[in-house]
DOKE-459047 format. One record per residue (C-alpha): residue in three letters; x, y, z. Coordinates in steps of 0.1 Angstrom, whole numbers, padded with zeros to 4 digits, always signed. Example, Ala and Ser with C-alpha at 12.3 -4.5 7.8 and 13.67 -1.06 7.14 Angstrom:
# residues 2
ALA+0123-0045+0078/SER+0137-0011+0071/
//
This chain:
# residues 644
UNK-0068+0284-0135/UNK-0041+0306-0118/UNK-0015+0317-0142/UNK+0011+0324-0112/UNK+0044+0303-0115/UNK+0062+0308-0080/UNK+0054+0279-0054/UNK+0062+0285-0015/UNK+0084+0256-0002/UNK+0064+0227+0016/UNK+0067+0222+0052/UNK+0089+0194+0061/UNK+0070+0162+0075/UNK+0068+0161+0114/UNK+0095+0138+0128/UNK+0088+0130+0165/UNK+0117+0129+0189/UNK+0134+0096+0193/UNK+0129+0083+0227/UNK+0143+0048+0246/UNK+0113+0021+0250/UNK+0118-0002+0283/UNK+0116-0034+0262/UNK+0126-0069+0268/UNK+0132-0097+0242/UNK+0124-0131+0248/UNK+0125-0164+0224/UNK+0095-0188+0229/UNK+0114-0210+0253/UNK+0143-0192+0265/UNK+0145-0151+0277/UNK+0169-0134+0261/UNK+0188-0102+0269/UNK+0173-0067+0254/UNK+0196-0046+0235/UNK+0185-0010+0225/UNK+0195-0005+0191/UNK+0200+0029+0173/UNK+0189+0031+0138/UNK+0216+0045+0126/UNK+0242+0018+0139/UNK+0274+0006+0119/UNK+0274-0029+0108/UNK+0290-0054+0134/UNK+0290-0088+0138/UNK+0287-0096+0177/UNK+0260-0112+0195/UNK+0239-0083+0212/UNK+0259-0056+0192/UNK+0240-0028+0173/UNK+0230-0039+0138/UNK+0219-0022+0106/UNK+0183-0011+0099/UNK+0165-0033+0072/UNK+0172-0034+0037/UNK+0158-0005+0021/UNK+0129-0012-0003/UNK+0133+0001-0040/UNK+0105+0024-0055/UNK+0102+0047-0027/UNK+0087+0077-0031/UNK+0104+0116-0025/UNK+0083+0142-0018/UNK+0092+0176-0034/UNK+0082+0212-0031/UNK+0057+0221-0055/UNK+0074+0226-0087/UNK+0060+0241-0122/UNK+0078+0224-0148/UNK+0057+0232-0180/UNK+0033+0262-0187/UNK+0028+0267-0223/UNK+0010+0301-0215/UNK+0040+0313-0198/UNK+0071+0294-0217/UNK+0082+0276-0185/UNK+0097+0243-0197/UNK+0094+0254-0235/UNK+0113+0278-0257/UNK+0083+0299-0264/UNK+0045+0304-0251/UNK+0018+0292-0271/UNK-0006+0261-0270/UNK+0003+0226-0284/UNK-0014+0220-0319/UNK-0030+0191-0332/UNK-0013+0157-0337/UNK+0018+0173-0320/UNK+0046+0165-0294/UNK+0066+0187-0269/UNK+0092+0174-0245/UNK+0102+0194-0211/UNK+0127+0187-0183/UNK+0117+0172-0150/UNK+0145+0191-0132/UNK+0176+0181-0111/UNK+0162+0148-0093/UNK+0182+0127-0070/UNK+0201+0097-0085/UNK+0182+0066-0092/UNK+0149+0085-0102/UNK+0128+0060-0118/UNK+0093+0080-0125/UNK+0078+0114-0117/UNK+0043+0121-0103/UNK+0028+0152-0122/UNK-0006+0168-0119/UNK-0011+0176-0157/UNK-0039+0202-0165/UNK-0051+0209-0201/UNK-0067+0242-0207/UNK-0078+0269-0234/UNK-0089+0235-0256/UNK-0101+0241-0290/UNK-0108+0207-0300/UNK-0125+0171-0291/UNK-0090+0156-0282/UNK-0068+0138-0256/UNK-0033+0140-0241/UNK-0008+0116-0237/UNK+0022+0119-0211/UNK+0049+0093-0220/UNK+0086+0087-0213/UNK+0108+0109-0234/UNK+0122+0093-0266/UNK+0101+0061-0267/UNK+0073+0053-0290/UNK+0040+0070-0278/UNK+0018+0045-0264/UNK-0018+0038-0272/UNK-0028+0056-0241/UNK-0043+0085-0226/UNK-0043+0108-0197/UNK-0067+0134-0202/UNK-0096+0137-0224/UNK-0115+0168-0230/UNK-0139+0188-0254/UNK-0133+0227-0266/UNK-0134+0251-0239/UNK-0127+0224-0208/UNK-0100+0228-0181/UNK-0090+0192-0172/UNK-0066+0177-0148/UNK-0053+0146-0139/UNK-0025+0131-0118/UNK+0001+0109-0140/UNK+0029+0089-0129/UNK+0055+0084-0159/UNK+0089+0070-0162/UNK+0116+0094-0167/UNK+0138+0092-0197/UNK+0167+0111-0204/UNK+0158+0136-0180/UNK+0127+0145-0197/UNK+0091+0137-0201/UNK+0069+0139-0235/UNK+0033+0152-0238/UNK+0011+0145-0272/UNK-0020+0166-0282/UNK-0044+0148-0307/UNK-0066+0174-0321/UNK-0071+0211-0318/UNK-0048+0231-0297/UNK-0045+0234-0257/UNK-0022+0251-0232/UNK-0008+0223-0210/UNK+0007+0228-0172/UNK+0026+0203-0157/UNK+0031+0204-0119/UNK+0058+0182-0101/UNK+0046+0164-0067/UNK+0074+0142-0064/UNK+0091+0113-0078/UNK+0102+0078-0073/UNK+0138+0063-0067/UNK+0159+0031-0062/UNK+0188+0048-0046/UNK+0191+0035-0012/UNK+0209+0067-0001/UNK+0179+0091-0005/UNK+0154+0097+0022/UNK+0119+0084+0009/UNK+0088+0069+0019/UNK+0070+0036+0009/UNK+0033+0034+0002/UNK+0007+0015+0021/UNK-0027+0011+0000/UNK-0058+0010+0024/UNK-0092+0001+0013/UNK-0110+0032+0003/UNK-0130+0049+0028/UNK-0148+0082+0030/UNK-0132+0108+0052/UNK-0151+0139+0040/UNK-0187+0149+0026/UNK-0198+0182+0028/UNK-0235+0170+0016/UNK-0241+0152+0048/UNK-0243+0154+0086/UNK-0229+0119+0091/UNK-0193+0111+0103/UNK-0170+0133+0079/UNK-0199+0157+0070/UNK-0205+0193+0075/UNK-0238+0196+0057/UNK-0227+0226+0040/UNK-0209+0235+0009/UNK-0174+0253+0007/UNK-0179+0289-0002/UNK-0158+0310-0023/UNK-0123+0318-0011/UNK-0128+0294+0017/UNK-0109+0267+0032/UNK-0119+0233+0049/UNK-0095+0216+0071/UNK-0095+0179+0071/UNK-0079+0157+0097/UNK-0065+0125+0084/UNK-0037+0111+0110/UNK-0052+0085+0131/UNK-0084+0083+0108/UNK-0092+0063+0076/UNK-0067+0037+0083/UNK-0040+0062+0081/UNK-0013+0060+0111/UNK-0015+0085+0140/UNK+0019+0085+0138/UNK+0045+0079+0111/UNK+0026+0090+0076/UNK+0043+0113+0058/UNK+0017+0119+0029/UNK-0019+0108+0019/UNK-0034+0097-0016/UNK-0070+0111-0018/UNK-0095+0108-0046/UNK-0112+0143-0042/UNK-0143+0152-0062/UNK-0162+0185-0062/UNK-0197+0184-0071/UNK-0230+0208-0070/UNK-0205+0237-0078/UNK-0221+0269-0085/UNK-0188+0286-0101/UNK-0162+0280-0126/UNK-0135+0272-0101/UNK-0106+0254-0091/UNK-0096+0233-0059/UNK-0064+0233-0040/UNK-0053+0207-0015/UNK-0023+0214+0006/UNK-0007+0206+0038/UNK-0022+0223+0069/UNK+0001+0250+0085/UNK+0018+0259+0051/UNK+0011+0284+0027/UNK-0016+0277+0002/UNK+0006+0273-0033/UNK-0006+0288-0066/UNK-0017+0257-0082/UNK-0047+0237-0085/UNK-0058+0199-0082/UNK-0091+0200-0097/UNK-0109+0225-0122/UNK-0147+0225-0130/UNK-0174+0246-0139/UNK-0208+0252-0123/UNK-0227+0220-0123/UNK-0200+0197-0132/UNK-0189+0170-0109/UNK-0151+0163-0111/UNK-0127+0139-0094/UNK-0089+0139-0092/UNK-0064+0115-0075/UNK-0043+0137-0053/UNK-0009+0131-0033/UNK-0005+0154-0005/UNK+0021+0157+0023/UNK+0002+0158+0057/UNK+0007+0190+0078/UNK+0023+0189+0112/UNK-0009+0184+0130/UNK-0016+0156+0106/UNK-0044+0173+0085/UNK-0050+0189+0050/UNK-0064+0219+0040/UNK-0091+0222+0007/UNK-0094+0255-0009/UNK-0123+0264-0031/UNK-0116+0297-0056/UNK-0153+0309-0068/UNK-0186+0299-0059/UNK-0196+0273-0037/UNK-0190+0233-0043/UNK-0195+0203-0021/UNK-0164+0182-0017/UNK-0162+0146-0013/UNK-0126+0128-0002/UNK-0120+0094-0001/UNK-0088+0080+0012/UNK-0068+0054-0007/UNK-0034+0049+0008/UNK-0004+0068+0027/UNK+0030+0071+0027/UNK+0055+0063+0053/UNK+0092+0064+0063/UNK+0093+0028+0073/UNK+0104+0005+0048/UNK+0075-0019+0057/UNK+0053-0002+0030/UNK+0053-0011-0008/UNK+0077+0001-0036/UNK+0068+0013-0069/UNK+0078-0004-0102/UNK+0069+0016-0133/UNK+0055-0005-0164/UNK+0053+0026-0185/UNK+0018+0033-0202/UNK+0002+0004-0217/UNK-0033-0006-0223/UNK-0050-0037-0206/UNK-0085-0033-0209/UNK-0107-0016-0235/UNK-0144-0025-0236/UNK-0147-0011-0273/UNK-0126-0042-0284/UNK-0141-0065-0306/UNK-0161-0091-0287/UNK-0164-0070-0255/UNK-0196-0047-0246/UNK-0202-0016-0224/UNK-0205-0023-0186/UNK-0243-0021-0179/UNK-0263-0004-0151/UNK-0252-0020-0118/UNK-0226-0041-0138/UNK-0193-0052-0126/UNK-0163-0056-0151/UNK-0133-0078-0134/UNK-0097-0075-0147/UNK-0071-0102-0134/UNK-0041-0089-0123/UNK-0025-0123-0126/UNK-0033-0124-0160/UNK-0013-0094-0170/UNK+0024-0102-0183/UNK+0037-0068-0174/UNK+0030-0078-0138/UNK+0049-0102-0112/UNK+0028-0133-0099/UNK+0017-0131-0064/UNK+0038-0101-0053/UNK+0015-0071-0064/UNK+0001-0049-0035/UNK-0016-0025-0053/UNK-0018-0011-0091/UNK-0017+0022-0104/UNK-0042+0029-0134/UNK-0056+0053-0157/UNK-0092+0046-0159/UNK-0114+0062-0184/UNK-0153+0063-0190/UNK-0163+0069-0228/UNK-0195+0068-0243/UNK-0219+0070-0214/UNK-0255+0066-0218/UNK-0264+0082-0184/UNK-0251+0103-0158/UNK-0232+0077-0135/UNK-0200+0069-0115/UNK-0175+0041-0117/UNK-0161+0025-0089/UNK-0129+0006-0088/UNK-0120-0016-0057/UNK-0104-0051-0050/UNK-0121-0080-0063/UNK-0124-0100-0034/UNK-0139-0068-0011/UNK-0172-0053-0006/UNK-0179-0024-0029/UNK-0170+0008-0011/UNK-0190+0037-0006/UNK-0165+0060-0026/UNK-0165+0067-0063/UNK-0135+0071-0089/UNK-0152+0086-0116/UNK-0183+0108-0121/UNK-0197+0115-0158/UNK-0226+0125-0175/UNK-0243+0114-0206/UNK-0218+0114-0237/UNK-0190+0127-0218/UNK-0154+0111-0219/UNK-0138+0112-0182/UNK-0102+0096-0169/UNK-0089+0095-0137/UNK-0060+0077-0121/UNK-0066+0052-0096/UNK-0043+0031-0072/UNK-0063+0003-0062/UNK-0050-0024-0039/UNK-0049-0060-0049/UNK-0063-0086-0025/UNK-0060-0125-0026/UNK-0086-0126-0051/UNK-0061-0110-0076/UNK-0090-0093-0095/UNK-0096-0055-0097/UNK-0138-0046-0102/UNK-0152-0019-0122/UNK-0189-0011-0110/UNK-0210+0012-0132/UNK-0240+0027-0116/UNK-0264+0037-0141/UNK-0269+0034-0181/UNK-0239+0019-0198/UNK-0204+0030-0203/UNK-0173+0018-0220/UNK-0143+0015-0197/UNK-0107+0020-0209/UNK-0079+0008-0186/UNK-0042+0016-0190/UNK-0014+0004-0166/UNK+0012+0027-0154/UNK+0030+0006-0127/UNK+0025-0014-0095/UNK+0034-0015-0057/UNK+0050-0045-0040/UNK+0056-0053-0004/UNK+0089-0064+0010/UNK+0094-0100+0001/UNK+0114-0127+0021/UNK+0112-0106+0057/UNK+0100-0120+0091/UNK+0064-0135+0090/UNK+0037-0145+0115/UNK+0037-0111+0135/UNK+0013-0114+0165/UNK+0002-0097+0196/UNK-0001-0119+0230/UNK+0000-0149+0203/UNK-0031-0137+0186/UNK-0030-0124+0148/UNK-0017-0091+0139/UNK-0039-0065+0124/UNK-0024-0052+0094/UNK-0049-0022+0084/UNK-0045+0010+0106/UNK-0054+0018+0134/UNK-0054-0022+0145/UNK-0071-0032+0175/UNK-0069-0026+0211/UNK-0037-0040+0228/UNK-0037-0042+0265/UNK+0000-0043+0276/UNK+0005-0058+0311/UNK+0038-0062+0330/UNK+0056-0091+0316/UNK+0025-0106+0298/UNK+0020-0088+0266/UNK+0043-0094+0237/UNK+0049-0085+0201/UNK+0059-0116+0182/UNK+0075-0128+0149/UNK+0090-0156+0132/UNK+0125-0151+0119/UNK+0127-0160+0084/UNK+0157-0172+0064/UNK+0186-0146+0056/UNK+0204-0152+0023/UNK+0241-0146+0029/UNK+0241-0153+0064/UNK+0265-0178+0078/UNK+0267-0170+0116/UNK+0240-0157+0141/UNK+0211-0135+0131/UNK+0191-0109+0151/UNK+0155-0103+0147/UNK+0150-0065+0149/UNK+0116-0051+0161/UNK+0109-0013+0153/UNK+0081+0004+0168/UNK+0068+0040+0158/UNK+0043+0062+0178/UNK+0039+0095+0187/UNK+0067+0092+0212/UNK+0088+0086+0183/UNK+0108+0053+0169/UNK+0125+0024+0186/UNK+0146-0003+0176/UNK+0153-0034+0195/UNK+0173-0067+0188/UNK+0172-0101+0201/UNK+0205-0119+0213/UNK+0220-0142+0186/UNK+0196-0170+0173/UNK+0204-0194+0144/UNK+0181-0186+0112/UNK+0160-0215+0114/UNK+0128-0198+0114/UNK+0126-0196+0151/UNK+0096-0177+0169/UNK+0110-0146+0191/UNK+0091-0120+0208/UNK+0094-0087+0226/UNK+0076-0082+0260/UNK+0058-0052+0264/UNK+0055-0030+0300/UNK+0024-0010+0307/UNK+0051+0021+0308/UNK+0065+0013+0270/UNK+0034+0028+0253/UNK+0006+0054+0262/UNK-0028+0044+0266/UNK-0048+0057+0238/UNK-0019+0059+0212/UNK-0018+0043+0182/UNK+0014+0025+0172/UNK+0028+0007+0142/UNK+0058-0019+0140/UNK+0075-0041+0120/UNK+0102-0065+0121/UNK+0135-0078+0100/UNK+0165-0100+0107/UNK+0202-0091+0101/UNK+0237-0105+0107/UNK+0254-0072+0113/UNK+0261-0072+0075/UNK+0233-0086+0056/UNK+0196-0076+0064/UNK+0164-0089+0053/UNK+0136-0070+0041/UNK+0111-0055+0065/UNK+0078-0072+0071/UNK+0043-0060+0069/UNK+0033-0037+0094/UNK+0012-0042+0120/UNK-0009-0017+0137/UNK-0026-0014+0174/UNK-0038+0010+0199/UNK-0025+0007+0235/UNK-0052+0005+0260/UNK-0044-0004+0296/UNK-0082-0013+0302/UNK-0107-0037+0286/UNK-0117-0007+0261/UNK-0150+0003+0277/UNK-0154+0035+0300/UNK-0181+0022+0325/UNK-0205+0046+0344/UNK-0231+0037+0368/UNK-0255+0064+0383/UNK-0262+0066+0416/UNK-0295+0053+0434/UNK-0320+0080+0438/UNK-0329+0078+0472/UNK-0312+0077+0507/UNK-0312+0061+0529/UNK-0314+0027+0515/UNK-0335-0001+0531/UNK-0337-0036+0528/UNK-0361-0045+0500/UNK-0364-0010+0489/UNK-0364-0006+0448/UNK-0331+0012+0434/UNK-0334+0024+0400/UNK-0298+0024+0382/UNK-0286+0036+0346/UNK-0255+0014+0332/UNK-0234+0028+0304/UNK-0204+0017+0285/UNK-0187+0041+0257/UNK-0159+0032+0235/UNK-0143+0052+0206/UNK-0143+0018+0185/UNK-0163+0016+0155/UNK-0164-0021+0147/UNK-0197-0037+0158/UNK-0178-0063+0177/UNK-0164-0040+0203/UNK-0197-0023+0212/UNK-0216-0034+0246/UNK-0240-0060+0241/UNK-0252-0066+0275/UNK-0245-0058+0311/UNK-0246-0084+0338/UNK-0251-0071+0373/UNK-0254-0086+0408/UNK-0249-0082+0446/UNK-0228-0112+0446/UNK-0197-0105+0425/UNK-0183-0097+0395/UNK-0175-0131+0381/UNK-0210-0146+0392/UNK-0220-0159+0359/UNK-0256-0167+0371/UNK-0261-0129+0376/UNK-0292-0116+0357/UNK-0282-0095+0325/UNK-0299-0065+0304/UNK-0293-0059+0271/UNK-0275-0029+0261/UNK-0292-0002+0237/UNK-0268+0023+0223/UNK-0245+0013+0250/UNK-0268+0021+0279/UNK-0293-0002+0301/UNK-0314+0006+0330/UNK-0324-0016+0358/UNK-0343-0018+0390/UNK-0324-0034+0419/UNK-0335-0047+0452/UNK-0309-0055+0480/UNK-0319-0084+0498/UNK-0294-0082+0529/UNK-0286-0052+0552/UNK-0252-0039+0561/UNK-0225-0032+0534/UNK-0233-0041+0501/UNK-0217-0043+0469/UNK-0236-0037+0435/UNK-0211-0051+0405/UNK-0216-0044+0367/UNK-0200-0060+0339/UNK-0203-0047+0301/UNK-0198-0074+0278/UNK-0189-0067+0241/UNK-0209-0080+0211/UNK-0182-0108+0204/UNK-0173-0115+0241/UNK-0137-0105+0240/UNK-0145-0071+0256/UNK-0153-0068+0293/UNK-0152-0038+0317/UNK-0162-0039+0352/UNK-0178-0009+0377/UNK-0190-0011+0414/UNK-0209+0007+0440/UNK-0208+0003+0478/UNK-0239+0011+0497/UNK-0250+0007+0533/UNK-0284-0010+0533/UNK-0305-0005+0566/UNK-0327-0031+0583/UNK-0361-0024+0590/
//
C-alpha cells in the first residue's frame, strides 16, 4: 500500500462539441415543422418555441478528484495517527460536498491487521447496523468499494477485533440537487472486457508485469456507448499473482494517482468493484506494482450525463440474506441461491433497475467463485467473488434487476455460506415518453444497439408522448440525440398531451456511417417537464451492414461455356449470430432472382464455379443473406463473354 497522500487532479470527462442536426419532426398522420432547441433555452409557452430540458433525475453521481479522506497511519481525517482498536469506532469528515449530497462512494482499505475481524462503514450518529464491508485475517490488506449515506458531514467506521489501520479514498458522491452537474447510471448485463490469461477477445495471453500498465478501451465496447459515457463500473480481479502488490485503475491520459483499488499477496485471487472515469479516448489504464499478475475485468455499467439513466437511492446498510440463519443452509456446488427484490420492504415495487449489494462468502469448503446476476438472465462468464477454502471474502456488487425480480447467487465448487447486505438501489425515470422505436421497429435499449439505416425522408425515430402532470395547454415532445459529433435536441410543434405518437425523420447526412448513437425523449409545455424515457441505442449504417467482396475470374478472355471460379466474401463487425452471412445467392439473371442457386457461407465466405451460357456483356450478381434473413448485401461483376 502506497502511503503517499497527495492526489493529482482527474482529467475532466470529454465533452464533444455541439452541432446542429438536420432533422424534420412529424406526427403519425401530419408532418410538423422542425425546431432545433438549445438545451439551455429558457421556459416559454408558445408553439415551436425553445423549451427546457427534461426533468433532472435525483440520485445522480458526481465524479470528484481522488481525495484521501482517512488514513490512520498518517493522521488524515483523525486527530492522531495509530490503528483503530477492537470494538472501536472512529468518525471522519467527508469534505466539502455540494448541497443535496446523499451518499459518498469510498474505496476503504484495512491494512496492518492483527486479528480475525471485520469493518463496518455506516452513517455517522446512527446505530451500527448488523452488516460488514471488509473481512480480514491478521496481516491481510483488504479493500472494498463502499457506498454509504452521509450524515452530519461525517462517516463512521467500526473495527470488531484486534487492530487495523484504515484508509478511505473518495471517488464521488450522489446528489439530489438539480443545480449540480452530475451523471445517471445505466446497468448492463455483465460482460468480460479483459482477461490477460487468454488469447480470445479482450485477451493478451500474458500477465501484467511489475511497474507495468495495460490499457483497456471501453467506449463502444461491452455495451458502453461510444459517446456520452462519463465513467464505468468494473469488477476487477487480480489472479496468478507472484508478489505482494497492488493494482490501480485510472483514466487513460491522466497521471497515475498514488492510491490502490486492489491489494493482494502472491498466489491470491482478489476482486474489487471499481468506479473509474473514462479517459478522453474512452479507455482506462490498469497498473500493477510488484511481481506479475493476470487481470480479469468485467463491465457492470456506466454513467452518462443524460438524464435517461437511473438515479441512486440509499437505503442504509441492512442485512437481507444470510444462509447461516436458522432454517437455511449453505449454497452447494453448482447451486443457485435466489433473492426476490420484490419481497424486500426497503425497495419500491416495480421501479428498481439495479441494486447495490455487499456480498460476503464465508466458510467455503473448497476454492471457488460466486457469480451474482439477474434471475431471468443466463449466468454470465464473469465472477464477483473468488475464495479459497476457509476464507471470508466480501465484495460490492451492482446487479441489474430484470423482469424476474430476482437476483441469483451461483457457487461453483464446494459449499459456502452467503451473506448479502443491501446498501441502495437505482431507479430509472418514471412517467416519461414510452414506445421508442426506429423505423416502426423495436428500440434496442442495451448499447451499442442494432444497425440503423437512415434514408432520406424514410427512416425515423419514434416515441409515444406520455401525459404531463400539471400541463394545461399544448405540449412538445423533445428528442435528444447524442453521438461523437455532440448532443442535439429537437422539438415537435404543439400537440395535445393525449399519448399521440410522434416521430423524427432522419436524413442520410444527419448521422455518420459507422458511428454509435444514443437518444431519449421527454415531453414539456415550456414550464413542466416529464422525466426522460429509457435510452435507445443504435449504430448508423447507410448500407445493409455487410461489406461484400467477390474475386475476379482467374482466366482471360472468357468463353461461353467456360468454367469460372469465384470466391464470395461478406464481412461485418456485428457479433450477433443473426447478422452473420448465412448463404450467398448468385446468378447471371439478376440480383432479385429468387430461383438463383445458393451456396452456404462458411466463416463468412464461399466458393463457386460459374459457367456463362450466353455471349456478349454478362452481369454476375451476388447477394449475401444474414442468418435471420433481415440483412442483405449485393455485389456484381460485368464480363464480356466470347462466343466460340
